[in-house]
N, C-alpha and C positions, 0 to 999 in steps of 0.2 A: 502528418502525411508521410514524413520520412525522418530517419535518423541516419546521419552521415551518408545520405544518398540512397539508403535502403528503404524502399517503399513499404509503408505500413498498412495501406488501404486493404481491407479484407482480412487483416491479421487480427488475432485475438490479443488480449491483454498480456498473456504469457509471453508472446513474442517481444512486446515492448519491454517487459521486465527483463527478459533474457538479454536483449541487446544492450540495455542500459547497465545491467549488472556486469557485463563484460567490459564496460568502459569506466568502472569506478575510479574516481580520482582524475579522470581525463575530461577534456572539453569535447563536446559533441555539437554537431550542427543539426538543429531541428528545423524542419519545414512544417509550418502550421497553417491552418486555414480557420478563419473566424468569419462566418457569413461568406461574403464574396472576397474578402481581403486575405491574401496569402503573404506570409512573411517567413524569413529565415533568421533564426536566432542561434547564437553560440552560447552554450551554458556548460557549467561544470557539473559533473555527475557526482552526487553525494550518496549517502546511504540512509536507510530508515531502519530503526531498531523496532522490531516487533516484540511485543510483550504479551504473553498469554497468562491468564489467571484461571484457576479452578477452585471450586468450593469443595472442601473436604470436611466431613463431619468430625467433630472432636469426640473424644472418648466419653465425656460427661458434660454435654452442653447445658447451660443454665436455661431456664424458661425464657429469659430475655434474649439469649443468643438464638434459641429456636425461633422466636418470633421474628427476629431480624432476618434469619435465613429464609423463613417462609415469605417474608415481604420481598426479598431479592428474587425468589423463584416464582413470584406471583401466584402463590397458592392460596 
């Protein structure tokens, strides 16, 4: 519902991400609702490491490598 008193209702996920990223390493007060129960929590803001992968064709793939690639790509 809120982060450090700033209302989140009607805001997109980007707003939540931005607010929390500005507080990295600090404690924040979260106001949450679960069903009809509302609570206020204090939590430390950490980070998440995002890892991206991509498949790149080799110069001379073996038939086995091609078969594996095709199964990954659902072809």
